[in-house]
C-alpha positions as CSV (number, residue, x, y, z in Angstrom):
1,Q,96.5,91.0,74.3
2,A,95.9,90.4,77.8
3,D,92.7,90.3,79.4
4,A,91.7,93.6,81.2
5,G,91.9,91.8,84.3
6,G,95.5,90.7,84.2
7,R,97.5,88.3,87.1
8,V,98.6,88.7,89.5
9,L,100.7,86.1,91.8
10,L,100.2,85.6,95.5
11,I,103.4,84.5,97.7
12,E,101.4,85.2,101.0
13,D,101.6,81.3,103.6
14,R,99.1,82.6,105.6
15,F,95.7,81.6,105.1
16,S,93.8,84.9,106.7
17,Q,95.5,87.1,103.9
18,Q,95.6,84.8,100.8
19,E,92.0,84.5,101.5
20,A,91.1,88.2,101.6
21,L,93.5,88.9,99.0
22,T,92.0,86.6,96.4
23,T,88.6,87.8,96.6
24,A,89.0,91.4,96.6
25,L,91.6,90.7,93.3
26,E,89.2,88.4,91.6
27,Q,85.9,90.8,91.8
28,L,88.4,93.4,90.4
29,G,88.7,90.5,86.8
30,I,91.8,90.3,88.3
31,E,93.5,86.0,88.2
32,V,95.2,85.1,91.0
33,L,98.0,82.9,91.2
34,Q,99.5,81.7,94.6
35,A,102.1,80.1,96.1
36,A,102.5,79.2,99.8
37,D,106.1,79.5,100.4
38,G,109.5,81.6,98.7
39,A,110.7,78.1,96.5
40,K,106.9,78.4,95.0
41,G,106.5,81.4,94.0
42,L,109.9,81.4,92.1
43,V,109.6,78.8,90.1
44,M,105.6,80.5,89.6
45,A,107.0,84.1,88.7
46,V,109.7,82.3,86.4
47,E,106.6,79.9,84.5
48,E,103.7,81.9,84.8
49,R,104.9,86.0,84.3
50,P,102.6,87.8,86.4
51,D,101.6,91.4,85.6
52,L,101.8,92.0,89.2
53,I,103.6,89.9,92.5
54,L,102.5,90.6,96.1
55,L,104.5,89.4,98.5
56,G,104.4,88.4,102.0
57,M,107.5,89.3,104.0
58,Q,107.5,85.6,106.4
59,L,107.6,82.7,104.1
60,P,108.5,79.4,105.6
61,D,111.3,79.0,103.9
62,M,112.6,82.5,103.5
63,D,112.2,86.1,104.1
64,G,110.6,88.4,101.8
65,T,113.4,90.2,100.7
66,T,115.4,87.2,100.2
67,I,112.7,86.4,97.3
68,L,112.4,89.7,96.3
69,R,116.3,90.1,95.3
70,S,115.5,87.0,93.4
71,I,113.1,88.2,91.5
72,K,114.7,91.3,90.1
73,Q,118.3,89.2,89.3
74,K,116.8,86.8,87.0
75,D,115.9,88.0,83.8
76,E,113.2,86.6,82.9
77,T,111.3,88.0,86.0
78,A,113.3,91.3,86.9
79,T,110.7,93.9,84.9
80,I,107.5,92.2,87.1
81,P,106.1,95.3,90.2
82,V,106.2,93.5,93.6
83,I,104.0,94.9,96.2
84,I,105.8,93.5,99.4
85,A,102.1,93.7,102.0
86,S,103.3,93.1,105.3
87,D,101.5,92.8,108.6
88,E,104.0,92.7,111.1
89,G,106.0,96.0,112.4
90,Y,108.3,96.1,110.0
91,Q,111.3,99.2,111.0
92,L,111.8,102.0,108.3
93,S,115.0,100.1,107.3
94,E,113.4,97.1,105.9
95,R,110.8,99.2,104.5
96,A,114.2,101.1,102.0
97,R,115.6,97.9,101.8
98,A,112.7,96.4,100.0
99,L,112.3,99.4,97.6
100,A,116.5,99.6,97.2
101,L,116.2,96.0,95.8
102,G,113.3,97.1,93.1
103,A,110.0,96.4,94.9
104,A,107.4,98.8,93.2
105,D,105.6,99.6,97.1
106,F,105.9,98.2,100.4
107,V,102.4,98.0,102.3
108,T,102.3,97.5,106.4
109,G,98.8,97.1,108.3
110,P,97.3,96.1,109.5
111,F,96.3,97.3,105.8
112,D,92.9,98.9,104.1
113,L,92.5,96.2,101.2
114,D,90.8,99.5,99.2
115,V,94.1,101.3,99.2
116,L,95.9,97.4,98.7
117,L,93.9,97.3,95.2
118,E,94.3,100.6,94.0
119,E,98.5,99.8,94.7
120,V,97.4,96.7,92.6
121,R,95.8,98.9,89.7
122,M,98.4,101.8,89.6
123,F,101.5,99.3,88.9
124,M,99.5,96.6,87.0
125,Y,98.2,99.3,83.9
126,E,100.5,101.7,84.5
127,D,102.6,100.8,80.8
128,E,99.0,100.9,79.2
129,D,98.1,103.7,77.5
């Protein structure tokens, strides 16, 4: 029923990152919804029910793991796959914690856009047969 492209919610406050990811996703025919802080991202996740959420780790109002925990605790959003995309030097323990909290993946950078897009495709369409 949904169009083939699907919808991704990008919760990221750095403009350069937002722009690069949005352009790449739109080229795949994916609709991109943007939130520049965690509070807006959480509201949009519930209201818009995207097929996947791409989440930055450092937002102005809260960190990525706090947002992830909130997404996974709400019934409306618990089943949405969340990929954390971080280009800061994150510790393995933080990656492990994010995965334990239910992240589909934790991609650290500087990341390869093609690899990230492949992940998005994989997690968005894994339920479709």
